C-alpha positions as CSV (number, residue, x, y, z in Angstrom):
1,M,-0.3,0.1,0.0
2,P,1.4,3.7,-1.0
3,F,2.4,6.3,1.8
4,H,1.2,9.0,1.2
5,R,2.0,12.9,3.7
6,F,2.0,16.0,3.4
7,G,0.8,16.5,-0.2
8,F,4.5,16.6,-1.6
9,C,5.1,16.3,-5.4
10,Y,6.8,12.7,-5.7
11,R,8.7,11.1,-8.0
12,S,8.6,7.8,-6.9
13,V,8.1,5.3,-4.2
14,M,11.0,2.5,-2.9
15,P,10.9,0.1,-0.6
16,A,10.5,0.2,3.2
17,L,9.3,-1.2,6.0
18,L,6.5,0.4,7.6
19,I,4.5,0.8,10.5
20,R,0.6,2.2,10.9
21,E,-0.3,1.6,14.6
22,F,1.9,0.9,18.1
23,G,1.8,-2.6,18.6
24,Q,4.4,-5.8,18.6
25,A,6.7,-5.7,15.6
26,A,5.7,-9.5,14.1
27,E,1.6,-7.5,13.9
28,V,2.1,-4.0,12.6
29,M,5.8,-3.7,10.5
30,E,4.5,-4.2,6.8
31,L,6.4,-4.1,3.5
32,G,5.3,-1.3,2.1
33,E,6.5,2.0,-0.6
34,F,7.9,5.5,0.7
35,P,7.8,8.1,-1.4
36,T,11.0,10.4,-3.4
37,R,11.2,13.4,-4.4
38,E,13.7,15.9,-6.1
39,L,15.8,17.1,-3.4
40,A,15.5,20.7,-1.9
41,A,19.0,22.6,-0.8
42,N,21.4,20.8,1.7
43,E,19.8,17.6,1.4
44,L,21.2,14.3,0.6
45,R,19.6,10.9,-1.1
46,V,21.2,7.9,0.7
47,K,20.9,4.5,-0.3
48,L,20.9,2.5,2.7
49,L,23.1,-0.1,2.8
50,A,22.5,-1.7,5.9
51,S,20.5,-1.4,9.3
52,P,20.6,-3.1,12.2
53,I,17.6,-4.3,14.3
54,N,17.9,-3.2,17.7
55,P,16.3,-3.7,21.1
56,A,15.4,-0.2,21.1
57,D,14.0,-0.7,17.5
58,L,11.5,-2.8,18.8
59,N,10.1,-0.3,21.9
60,W,10.1,2.6,19.4
61,I,7.7,0.8,17.2
62,E,5.5,-0.7,20.4
63,G,5.2,3.2,21.3
64,T,7.3,2.7,24.8
65,Y,10.4,4.4,23.8
66,G,11.7,7.9,24.5
67,T,10.2,9.2,21.2
68,R,7.2,8.5,19.0
69,P,6.8,8.8,16.0
70,Q,3.6,10.5,13.9
71,L,2.4,7.7,11.8
72,P,3.0,5.7,9.4
73,E,6.9,5.7,9.3
74,V,10.2,3.8,8.6
75,P,11.8,1.7,11.9
76,G,15.7,1.9,12.4
77,T,17.2,4.0,15.2
78,E,20.9,3.5,12.6
79,G,22.2,2.6,10.0
80,V,24.8,3.1,6.8
81,G,24.2,4.5,3.8
82,E,25.4,5.7,0.5
83,I,25.2,9.5,-1.0
84,I,23.3,8.3,-4.7
85,E,22.4,12.3,-4.8
86,S,24.1,15.1,-3.3
87,Q,22.3,19.3,-2.7
88,S,25.4,19.7,-0.4
89,A,29.1,21.5,-1.0
90,L,29.9,19.6,1.9
91,F,29.1,15.7,0.3
92,R,29.8,13.9,-2.9
93,V,27.8,11.2,-4.6
94,G,29.9,7.7,-3.2
95,T,30.2,9.1,-0.3
96,R,29.6,6.5,2.7
97,V,27.3,8.4,5.7
98,I,25.8,7.2,9.1
99,F,22.9,9.2,10.5
100,L,23.3,11.2,13.5
101,S,19.7,11.7,13.9
102,Y,16.8,9.0,14.0
103,A,17.9,7.1,10.9
104,H,14.9,5.3,9.9
105,G,16.8,2.6,8.4
106,W,14.6,0.7,7.4
107,Q,14.3,1.3,3.5
108,S,16.0,1.0,0.7
109,Q,16.4,4.9,0.1
110,R,15.8,8.2,2.2
111,I,16.1,12.0,1.9
112,V,18.1,13.4,4.8
113,S,19.8,17.0,5.8
114,A,23.3,17.1,5.3
115,D,23.4,18.6,8.7
116,D,22.0,14.8,10.1
117,V,24.8,12.7,8.8
118,L,28.6,12.4,9.3
119,A,30.5,10.5,6.8
120,V,32.5,7.4,7.1
121,P,35.5,5.9,5.3
122,N,34.6,3.9,3.0
123,E,36.7,0.8,3.3
124,I,35.6,0.1,6.3
125,A,33.1,-3.2,6.4
126,I,28.7,-2.0,6.1
127,E,28.4,-4.2,9.3
128,D,30.4,-2.5,11.5
129,L,29.5,1.1,10.2
130,A,25.9,0.4,10.8
131,M,26.3,-0.5,14.2
132,L,28.5,1.8,14.8
133,K,26.2,4.8,16.1
134,V,24.3,3.3,19.1
135,N,25.9,0.9,20.9
136,P,29.9,1.6,21.0
137,A,29.0,5.3,21.4
138,T,26.7,4.1,24.7
139,A,29.3,2.5,25.8
140,W,32.3,5.2,25.1
141,R,30.4,8.1,26.1
142,M,29.7,6.2,29.5
143,L,33.5,5.7,30.0
144,H,34.4,9.2,29.7
145,D,31.3,11.5,31.1
146,F,30.4,10.8,34.1
147,V,34.0,9.9,36.4
148,N,37.3,9.7,35.9
149,L,39.2,6.4,34.7
150,P,42.2,6.1,35.3
151,A,44.3,2.8,34.5
152,G,43.4,0.7,37.7
153,A,39.7,2.0,38.1
154,V,37.3,-0.4,38.8
155,L,33.4,-0.2,36.8
156,V,30.6,-2.8,37.6
157,Q,28.0,-3.5,34.9
158,N,24.9,-5.7,34.7
159,A,23.3,-7.1,31.2
160,A,27.8,-7.3,30.2
161,N,26.7,-10.0,27.8
162,S,24.2,-6.8,25.5
163,S,25.5,-5.4,23.1
164,V,26.6,-2.1,24.5
165,G,28.1,-4.6,27.5
166,R,30.7,-6.0,25.0
167,C,32.0,-2.3,23.5
168,V,32.4,-1.6,27.2
169,I,34.0,-4.5,28.2
170,Q,36.5,-4.1,25.0
171,M,37.1,0.0,25.5
172,A,37.7,-0.7,29.4
173,R,40.6,-3.7,28.3
174,E,42.4,-0.9,26.5
175,L,41.6,2.0,29.0
176,G,43.1,-0.5,31.4
177,V,39.9,0.1,33.4
178,I,39.1,-3.4,35.6
179,T,35.7,-4.3,35.0
180,I,33.1,-6.6,36.9
181,N,30.3,-8.1,34.8
182,M,26.9,-9.5,35.8
183,V,25.2,-11.7,33.5
184,R,21.8,-14.3,34.0
185,R,23.4,-17.2,32.2
186,A,26.7,-18.7,33.4
187,E,27.1,-19.9,30.1
188,L,27.9,-16.4,29.0
189,C,30.9,-15.9,31.7
190,E,33.9,-18.1,29.7
191,E,32.6,-16.2,26.1
192,L,32.9,-12.7,27.8
193,Q,36.4,-13.5,30.1
194,L,37.8,-13.8,26.1
195,L,36.4,-10.5,25.3
196,G,38.3,-9.3,28.2
197,A,36.2,-9.8,31.2
198,D,38.1,-9.2,34.3
199,I,35.7,-11.3,36.0
200,V,32.1,-12.5,34.9
201,C,29.6,-13.2,37.6
202,L,25.7,-14.2,37.7
203,D,23.7,-11.4,38.7
204,D,22.4,-12.9,41.7
205,E,22.9,-12.7,45.5
206,A,26.1,-15.0,45.0
207,G,27.2,-13.4,42.5
208,K,27.4,-9.9,44.2
209,Q,29.6,-11.6,47.2
210,A,32.0,-13.5,44.7
211,A,32.1,-9.9,43.3
212,L,32.7,-8.4,46.7
213,A,35.3,-10.9,47.2
214,F,37.1,-10.2,43.8
215,L,36.9,-5.7,44.7
216,E,38.7,-7.4,48.9
217,E,41.1,-9.1,47.6
218,R,42.1,-6.1,45.2
219,G,42.0,-4.2,48.3
220,K,39.6,-1.6,46.3
221,K,35.9,-1.0,45.2
222,A,33.7,0.3,42.3
223,V,33.7,3.9,40.8
224,L,31.3,3.4,38.0
225,A,28.2,1.6,37.9
226,L,26.7,1.2,34.6
227,N,23.0,0.2,34.9
228,A,20.8,-1.5,32.2
229,V,18.7,-3.1,33.6
230,G,16.6,-1.8,36.8
231,G,15.3,-3.3,40.6
232,E,16.9,-5.7,42.0
233,S,20.0,-6.5,40.0
234,A,20.6,-2.1,40.4
235,L,20.9,-2.5,43.9
236,R,23.3,-5.0,44.1
237,Q,25.8,-3.0,42.2
238,L,25.7,-0.1,45.3
239,D,26.9,-2.8,47.4
240,L,30.0,-2.8,45.1
241,L,31.0,1.2,45.0
242,E,32.8,3.1,47.1
243,N,31.9,6.5,48.8
244,G,30.8,9.0,46.4
245,A,31.3,6.9,43.0
246,T,28.2,6.5,40.4
247,Q,26.0,5.1,38.6
248,V,24.6,5.4,35.2
249,T,21.5,4.3,34.2
250,Y,20.9,3.9,30.6
251,G,18.6,1.0,30.0
252,A,15.4,-0.9,31.7
253,M,15.6,-4.3,30.3
254,G,14.0,-5.7,33.2
255,R,11.0,-2.9,33.4
256,R,11.4,-2.5,37.1
257,P,11.9,0.6,38.8
258,L,15.3,1.9,40.6
259,T,14.5,2.3,44.4
260,V,16.9,3.4,46.5
261,P,17.4,2.9,49.7
262,N,17.9,6.1,51.7
263,K,21.0,5.0,53.0
264,F,23.1,5.3,49.7
265,L,22.1,9.1,49.4
266,I,22.7,10.1,52.5
267,F,25.3,7.7,54.2
268,R,27.4,6.7,51.0
269,D,26.9,9.6,48.8
270,I,26.2,7.5,45.5
271,C,25.5,10.0,42.5
272,F,22.8,8.6,40.7
273,R,22.7,9.9,36.9
274,G,20.8,8.6,33.0
275,F,22.3,8.9,29.7
276,W,20.2,8.8,26.3
277,L,22.3,8.9,23.7
278,T,20.0,10.5,21.6
279,H,20.0,13.6,23.9
280,W,23.9,13.6,23.8
281,L,23.8,14.0,20.2
282,T,21.3,16.5,20.5
283,Q,22.9,18.5,23.1
284,S,27.1,18.0,22.5
285,S,28.7,20.0,19.4
286,R,29.5,18.7,15.5
287,A,33.1,19.0,17.1
288,T,32.8,16.7,19.7
289,I,30.4,14.1,18.1
290,A,32.9,13.5,15.7
291,L,35.6,13.1,17.3
292,T,34.0,10.7,19.5
293,Y,33.2,8.8,16.2
294,E,36.6,9.0,15.2
295,N,38.1,7.1,17.8
296,L,35.3,4.4,17.4
297,L,36.6,4.0,14.3
298,E,40.0,4.0,15.0
299,F,39.1,0.2,17.6
300,V,37.4,-0.7,14.8
301,R,40.5,-0.2,12.3
302,Q,42.9,-1.6,14.9
303,G,40.2,-4.7,15.5
304,K,39.9,-4.0,19.0
305,L,36.4,-3.2,19.2
306,E,34.0,-6.3,17.3
307,Q,30.8,-6.5,17.3
308,P,29.2,-9.7,15.5
309,V,26.9,-10.1,13.1
310,D,24.6,-13.3,13.5
311,S,22.2,-12.9,9.8
312,A,21.2,-10.3,7.4
313,Y,18.4,-10.0,5.4
314,D,16.1,-8.6,2.8
315,L,13.5,-6.1,3.7
316,S,11.2,-8.6,1.9
317,Q,12.5,-11.0,4.6
318,F,11.6,-8.6,7.8
319,P,9.5,-11.7,8.8
320,E,12.2,-14.1,9.3
321,A,14.3,-11.6,10.7
322,L,11.8,-10.3,13.1
323,R,11.8,-14.7,14.2
324,G,15.9,-14.8,14.7
325,L,15.8,-12.2,17.3
326,N,15.1,-15.4,19.6
327,A,16.6,-18.0,18.0
328,P,17.9,-20.5,19.8
329,G,22.1,-19.7,19.3
330,R,22.0,-16.5,17.7
331,R,25.2,-14.8,18.0
332,G,24.9,-11.1,17.2
333,K,22.6,-8.7,15.8
334,I,20.4,-9.2,12.7
335,L,21.1,-6.6,9.9
336,F,18.5,-5.8,7.1
337,V,20.8,-5.0,4.2
338,P,18.0,-4.0,1.2
339,K,18.6,-5.5,-2.1
340,H,19.3,-2.7,-4.6
341,N,18.6,-2.7,-8.3
342,D,22.0,-0.8,-9.7
């Protein structure tokens, strides 16, 4: 079914995955057509090369994310594309870009302002570029924006097997920062240790005691906690922190609120902060954003930051892609890689 909005004079339509109402992705998403038009000044026409399925995308489709779009609309938080037409003196045809604003990446091509993209190297694999914007940048900013983390400092994180958690492990390893990593399944421990984790514990009371023993052996406590779960998991982190330390919440996978006992505020002076990459991108200067992604690209170039890909699908294969999210043994991200006729 064609997509119509705003009364523009469209020149053609392109394949896209659309939602016309909020709900479960498998129930409300459809393969449709998204309109294209002539470019205005400072606009780019970008051919989408790859876009991952992130948990935030599913929340966005459900209507439970931090922003709710006007429907119908195309999901896809991040992605990489190639400029195929330009009305900007700063960007040439053939340049690869990532999207700094919401990518709407699950479509064949889109029009975007030149102000909303960042050029990236063509020699880096499109899979790495497609997954660069969200999880690596979230990990990098949380490691740099809240507390001083010299070599030998300790941080604790839950959901350590998540995409952000894996990025934290790899970056902290390079920075000389010690990581305590909490997970729900014991079979993840060896895998994360091979990635660079200093210790991996189950996210329960016994795991907390193991983490405390690890800290006691080193005569120190953690100065930073990264919380993506909430509830009891977030509270367990607080006992691993030194007085005056900081807990940063950036996710709510457990869908449970964080209720903080008064003692951590009054007697321990623990600082509680939040992080949302979308907010950071809108509040930061272009120079700061560019430097962050250049640092991340250098990690990728040197093979020090890896994000595994499980499988890739064309837009028309979206039912299989969505089923793959819950497939036993999935190892890595699932990407949409649109087919193009050129």
